[in-house]
DRENDO-1510 file (C-alpha; in Angstrom, 1 decimal, always signed):
<recs>
REC; n; res; u; v; w
REC; 1; MET; +85.2; +84.3; +203.9 .
REC; 2; THR; +84.9; +84.9; +200.0 .
REC; 3; ASP; +87.6; +86.4; +198.1 .
REC; 4; ARG; +85.7; +89.6; +197.8 .
REC; 5; GLN; +85.3; +89.7; +201.5 .
REC; 6; ALA; +88.8; +89.2; +202.2 .
REC; 7; LEU; +89.8; +91.9; +199.7 .
REC; 8; ARG; +87.4; +94.3; +201.1 .
REC; 9; ARG; +88.4; +93.7; +204.6 .
REC; 10; GLU; +92.2; +94.3; +203.8 .
REC; 11; LEU; +91.3; +97.4; +202.0 .
REC; 12; LEU; +89.5; +98.7; +205.0 .
REC; 13; ASP; +92.2; +97.7; +207.3 .
REC; 14; ILE; +95.0; +99.5; +205.5 .
REC; 15; ILE; +92.6; +102.6; +205.5 .
REC; 16; GLU; +92.1; +102.1; +209.4 .
REC; 17; THR; +95.6; +101.5; +210.1 .
REC; 18; HIS; +97.1; +104.4; +207.9 .
REC; 19; LYS; +94.1; +106.8; +208.4 .
REC; 20; GLU; +93.2; +109.3; +205.4 .
REC; 21; GLY; +96.3; +110.8; +204.7 .
REC; 22; PHE; +98.4; +109.0; +202.0 .
REC; 23; GLY; +101.0; +110.4; +199.6 .
REC; 24; SER; +101.4; +108.7; +196.0 .
REC; 25; GLY; +104.0; +105.9; +195.7 .
REC; 26; THR; +103.8; +104.8; +199.0 .
REC; 27; PRO; +103.6; +100.6; +199.6 .
REC; 28; GLU; +100.1; +101.3; +201.2 .
REC; 29; SER; +98.7; +103.5; +198.3 .
REC; 30; GLN; +100.0; +101.1; +195.9 .
REC; 31; ARG; +98.2; +98.1; +197.6 .
REC; 32; ILE; +95.1; +100.2; +197.6 .
REC; 33; ASP; +95.5; +100.8; +194.0 .
REC; 34; ALA; +96.0; +96.9; +193.6 .
REC; 35; LEU; +92.9; +96.1; +195.7 .
REC; 36; ILE; +90.6; +98.4; +193.7 .
REC; 37; ASP; +91.6; +96.5; +190.4 .
REC; 38; GLU; +90.9; +93.2; +192.3 .
REC; 39; LEU; +87.7; +94.1; +193.7 .
REC; 40; ALA; +86.4; +95.8; +190.6 .
REC; 41; PRO; +85.1; +92.6; +188.8 .
REC; 42; LEU; +83.5; +91.4; +192.1 .
REC; 43; THR; +81.4; +94.2; +192.4 .
REC; 44; PRO; +77.7; +93.0; +193.5 .
REC; 45; TYR; +76.0; +95.9; +191.8 .
REC; 46; PRO; +77.4; +95.9; +188.1 .
REC; 47; GLN; +75.9; +98.7; +186.3 .
REC; 48; ALA; +75.8; +100.4; +189.4 .
REC; 49; ILE; +73.6; +103.6; +188.2 .
REC; 50; ASP; +70.7; +101.2; +187.9 .
REC; 51; HIS; +70.6; +101.1; +191.8 .
REC; 52; PRO; +69.8; +104.5; +193.3 .
REC; 53; GLU; +68.7; +102.6; +196.3 .
REC; 54; ILE; +72.4; +101.6; +197.0 .
REC; 55; TYR; +74.0; +104.9; +196.1 .
REC; 56; GLN; +71.5; +107.4; +197.4 .
REC; 57; GLY; +72.1; +109.6; +200.5 .
REC; 58; HIS; +75.5; +110.8; +202.1 .
REC; 59; TRP; +78.8; +108.8; +201.9 .
REC; 60; VAL; +81.6; +110.0; +203.5 .
REC; 61; ALA; +85.2; +109.5; +201.8 .
REC; 62; VAL; +87.3; +107.4; +204.1 .
REC; 63; TYR; +90.5; +107.5; +201.5 .
REC; 64; HIS; +91.5; +110.4; +199.0 .
REC; 65; ASN; +93.7; +110.3; +196.0 .
REC; 66; ILE; +93.1; +113.8; +194.6 .
REC; 67; GLY; +92.9; +114.2; +191.0 .
REC; 68; LYS; +94.6; +117.1; +189.0 .
REC; 69; LEU; +91.7; +119.3; +188.3 .
REC; 70; VAL; +90.3; +119.2; +191.9 .
REC; 71; GLY; +93.7; +119.8; +193.5 .
REC; 72; GLY; +96.3; +121.0; +191.1 .
REC; 73; ALA; +99.9; +120.1; +191.0 .
REC; 74; ALA; +100.3; +121.0; +194.8 .
REC; 75; ALA; +97.6; +118.3; +195.9 .
REC; 76; GLN; +97.8; +115.8; +192.9 .
REC; 77; ASN; +97.7; +112.2; +194.5 .
REC; 78; GLN; +97.6; +113.4; +198.0 .
REC; 79; GLY; +94.7; +113.1; +200.6 .
REC; 80; VAL; +93.8; +114.5; +203.9 .
REC; 81; GLY; +96.0; +117.4; +205.2 .
REC; 82; VAL; +97.3; +118.6; +202.3 .
REC; 83; THR; +97.4; +122.3; +201.5 .
REC; 84; ALA; +96.9; +124.1; +198.3 .
REC; 85; SER; +94.9; +126.9; +197.2 .
REC; 86; LEU; +91.0; +127.4; +197.4 .
REC; 87; LYS; +91.3; +128.6; +193.9 .
REC; 88; VAL; +92.7; +125.2; +192.6 .
REC; 89; PHE; +90.1; +123.2; +194.8 .
REC; 90; SER; +87.2; +125.1; +193.0 .
REC; 91; MET; +88.4; +124.5; +189.5 .
REC; 92; GLY; +89.9; +128.2; +189.6 .
REC; 93; ARG; +86.5; +130.0; +190.4 .
REC; 94; LEU; +87.2; +130.9; +194.1 .
REC; 95; PRO; +89.6; +133.2; +195.6 .
REC; 96; ASP; +93.4; +132.2; +195.8 .
REC; 97; ILE; +94.0; +131.7; +199.5 .
REC; 98; PRO; +95.5; +128.8; +201.5 .
REC; 99; ALA; +93.1; +126.0; +201.8 .
REC; 100; GLN; +94.1; +122.6; +204.0 .
REC; 101; PHE; +91.8; +119.8; +202.7 .
REC; 102; LEU; +90.2; +117.9; +205.7 .
REC; 103; GLY; +88.0; +115.4; +204.2 .
REC; 104; ASN; +84.6; +115.3; +202.3 .
REC; 105; GLY; +81.5; +113.2; +201.7 .
REC; 106; LEU; +79.4; +112.9; +198.5 .
REC; 107; GLU; +75.6; +113.3; +198.5 .
REC; 108; ILE; +73.7; +111.8; +195.7 .
REC; 109; ASP; +69.8; +112.4; +195.5 .
REC; 110; PRO; +68.0; +110.4; +192.7 .
REC; 111; ALA; +65.0; +112.3; +192.9 .
REC; 112; SER; +66.5; +115.5; +191.9 .
REC; 113; GLY; +69.5; +114.5; +190.2 .
REC; 114; ALA; +71.9; +116.3; +192.8 .
REC; 115; TYR; +75.5; +115.0; +192.9 .
REC; 116; ASN; +77.0; +117.2; +195.5 .
REC; 117; PHE; +80.2; +117.1; +197.5 .
REC; 118; VAL; +80.5; +118.6; +201.0 .
REC; 119; ALA; +84.1; +119.3; +201.9 .
REC; 120; GLN; +85.8; +120.3; +204.8 .
REC; 121; PHE; +88.7; +123.2; +204.6 .
REC; 122; ALA; +90.8; +125.2; +207.1 .
REC; 123; LEU; +90.9; +128.3; +205.2 .
REC; 124; GLY; +93.3; +131.3; +205.2 .
REC; 125; GLU; +96.5; +132.1; +207.1 .
REC; 126; ARG; +94.5; +131.5; +210.4 .
REC; 127; LYS; +93.2; +128.2; +209.0 .
REC; 128; ILE; +89.4; +129.1; +209.6 .
REC; 129; PRO; +87.0; +126.0; +209.7 .
REC; 130; ALA; +84.7; +126.0; +206.6 .
REC; 131; HIS; +82.4; +124.1; +204.5 .
REC; 132; HIS; +82.9; +123.9; +200.8 .
REC; 133; PHE; +79.9; +123.0; +198.8 .
REC; 134; SER; +80.2; +121.7; +195.4 .
REC; 135; LEU; +76.9; +121.5; +193.5 .
REC; 136; ALA; +76.4; +119.4; +190.6 .
REC; 137; ALA; +74.0; +117.1; +188.7 .
REC; 138; TYR; +74.4; +113.9; +187.2 .
REC; 139; ARG; +73.2; +112.0; +184.1 .
REC; 140; ARG; +72.7; +108.6; +182.9 .
REC; 141; ARG; +74.2; +107.5; +179.8 .
REC; 142; ASP; +72.9; +103.9; +178.4 .
REC; 143; GLU; +76.5; +103.2; +176.9 .
REC; 144; ASN; +78.1; +103.1; +180.1 .
REC; 145; LEU; +75.9; +102.4; +183.2 .
REC; 146; ASP; +79.0; +102.2; +185.7 .
REC; 147; ARG; +79.5; +106.1; +185.3 .
REC; 148; PHE; +77.8; +109.3; +186.5 .
REC; 149; PHE; +78.1; +111.8; +183.9 .
REC; 150; VAL; +78.3; +115.1; +186.2 .
REC; 151; ASP; +77.6; +118.7; +185.0 .
REC; 152; PHE; +79.3; +120.9; +187.8 .
REC; 153; GLY; +77.3; +124.1; +188.6 .
REC; 154; GLY; +79.1; +126.1; +191.2 .
REC; 155; PHE; +80.7; +126.3; +194.6 .
REC; 156; THR; +80.0; +127.8; +197.8 .
REC; 157; VAL; +82.1; +128.2; +200.9 .
REC; 158; VAL; +80.6; +129.1; +204.6 .
REC; 159; PRO; +82.0; +129.0; +207.9 .
REC; 160; ALA; +81.8; +126.0; +210.0 .
REC; 161; ASP; +81.0; +128.4; +213.0 .
REC; 162; PRO; +77.3; +129.1; +212.9 .
REC; 163; ALA; +77.6; +132.3; +214.7 .
REC; 164; MET; +80.0; +133.7; +212.2 .
REC; 165; SER; +78.4; +136.0; +209.5 .
REC; 166; MET; +79.6; +135.9; +206.0 .
REC; 167; GLU; +81.2; +139.3; +206.4 .
REC; 168; GLU; +83.2; +138.0; +209.6 .
REC; 169; PHE; +84.2; +134.9; +207.8 .
REC; 170; ALA; +85.6; +136.6; +204.6 .
REC; 171; ALA; +87.5; +138.9; +206.8 .
REC; 172; ALA; +89.1; +136.1; +208.8 .
REC; 173; ILE; +90.1; +134.2; +205.9 .
REC; 174; GLY; +91.6; +137.3; +203.9 .
REC; 175; VAL; +88.9; +137.7; +201.4 .
REC; 176; GLU; +87.6; +141.4; +200.7 .
REC; 177; ASP; +84.1; +140.4; +199.5 .
REC; 178; PRO; +81.9; +137.5; +200.7 .
REC; 179; ALA; +80.4; +137.3; +197.4 .
REC; 180; LEU; +83.3; +136.2; +196.2 .
REC; 181; LEU; +82.9; +132.8; +198.2 .
REC; 182; SER; +80.5; +131.8; +196.1 .
REC; 183; HIS; +80.3; +131.0; +192.0 .
REC; 184; GLU; +78.0; +129.8; +189.5 .
REC; 185; MET; +79.6; +128.2; +186.9 .
REC; 186; THR; +78.4; +128.8; +182.9 .
REC; 187; PRO; +78.8; +126.8; +181.0 .
REC; 188; ARG; +79.0; +123.7; +183.3 .
REC; 189; PRO; +82.2; +121.8; +183.3 .
REC; 190; LYS; +81.1; +118.2; +182.4 .
REC; 191; LEU; +83.0; +115.3; +183.7 .
REC; 192; TRP; +82.4; +111.7; +184.8 .
REC; 193; SER; +82.9; +109.5; +188.0 .
REC; 194; HIS; +83.3; +105.7; +187.4 .
REC; 195; ILE; +82.0; +103.3; +190.0 .
REC; 196; ALA; +84.5; +100.4; +190.0 .
REC; 197; TYR; +83.0; +98.7; +193.0 .
REC; 198; MET; +79.8; +99.2; +195.0 .
REC; 199; ASP; +78.3; +97.1; +197.9 .
REC; 200; ASP; +75.7; +97.9; +200.5 .
REC; 201; ASP; +78.2; +100.2; +202.5 .
REC; 202; LEU; +81.3; +100.7; +200.5 .
REC; 203; ARG; +81.8; +102.3; +197.1 .
REC; 204; ILE; +84.8; +103.1; +194.9 .
REC; 205; GLN; +84.9; +105.9; +192.5 .
REC; 206; LEU; +87.6; +106.8; +190.0 .
REC; 207; GLY; +87.5; +110.4; +188.5 .
REC; 208; GLN; +88.0; +111.2; +185.1 .
REC; 209; LEU; +90.9; +113.3; +185.9 .
REC; 210; GLY; +92.8; +110.7; +188.1 .
REC; 211; GLY; +91.3; +111.3; +191.6 .
REC; 212; HIS; +89.8; +108.3; +193.2 .
REC; 213; TYR; +87.9; +108.0; +196.4 .
REC; 214; ILE; +86.8; +105.2; +198.9 .
REC; 215; MET; +83.5; +105.8; +200.8 .
REC; 216; ARG; +81.4; +104.4; +203.3 .
REC; 217; ARG; +77.6; +104.9; +203.6 .
REC; 218; THR; +76.3; +107.0; +206.6 .
REC; 219; ASP; +73.0; +107.9; +208.3 .
REC; 220; LEU; +73.9; +111.7; +208.0 .
REC; 221; PRO; +71.5; +114.1; +206.0 .
REC; 222; MET; +72.3; +115.3; +202.4 .
REC; 223; TYR; +73.6; +118.7; +204.1 .
REC; 224; SER; +74.2; +119.8; +200.7 .
REC; 225; ILE; +70.5; +120.2; +200.1 .
REC; 226; GLU; +69.2; +120.5; +203.8 .
REC; 227; TYR; +71.9; +123.5; +204.7 .
REC; 228; PHE; +70.2; +125.8; +202.0 .
REC; 229; LYS; +66.9; +125.2; +203.4 .
REC; 230; ASP; +67.5; +125.7; +206.9 .
REC; 231; LYS; +71.1; +127.0; +208.0 .
REC; 232; SER; +70.8; +125.4; +211.6 .
REC; 233; VAL; +71.5; +122.1; +209.7 .
REC; 234; ALA; +75.1; +122.0; +209.2 .
REC; 235; PRO; +77.8; +119.4; +208.6 .
REC; 236; ALA; +79.6; +117.8; +211.6 .
REC; 237; PHE; +83.0; +119.2; +211.6 .
REC; 238; ALA; +86.1; +117.2; +212.4 .
REC; 239; ALA; +87.8; +119.9; +214.4 .
REC; 240; THR; +90.2; +117.2; +215.4 .
REC; 241; ALA; +91.7; +117.0; +212.0 .
REC; 242; LEU; +93.1; +120.8; +212.4 .
REC; 243; THR; +96.9; +121.0; +213.0 .
</recs>
């Protein structure tokens, strides 16, 4: 087994053993940070943005360390299970209601330039299962081919239950107007995400504002695109994560 394979195996073993909910400063999270640093120079695909055949599609995050803009002070350096506000999980654009983070995936479509997150939340005091779409587009810059330069376009929140109307959903989570559950951003915030390591089914991304994510390839559809064409196509919801 090569050094890269051994480091990769150790990383995945820690994540599998301790699951997705890590606080900052634990021995496990510190070891994950060290393994990321050790794996980075061993990436099989340097200049990652030149390899769309690898990064395209739906990838699920198996480890989260949330950055300060995404989660605010209440969630920074935390992962699955943390509760903050929907407002801070949407750059201040969506309503200020309780939001328990249950996980997410990142979907990249090189054909359209889409760079979208599909997250799962339990919203409001009643912890209603919901899908949270962060819609964005990425750009290439030749000065750094290991980074996606991302323009965030907006956010939309929908019920995980396909039988629930948006009006019912808004009432259930404590929002007066369902129109408040979608927001288009103008101007668009511009951030970058650095690919520290990428192989055929594992990708490590470091966010500009401190978050980092370890992702695994899936065979799932790109829900952030397909859902808005056909709402019968909906992300699978990890109901077992609800507590």
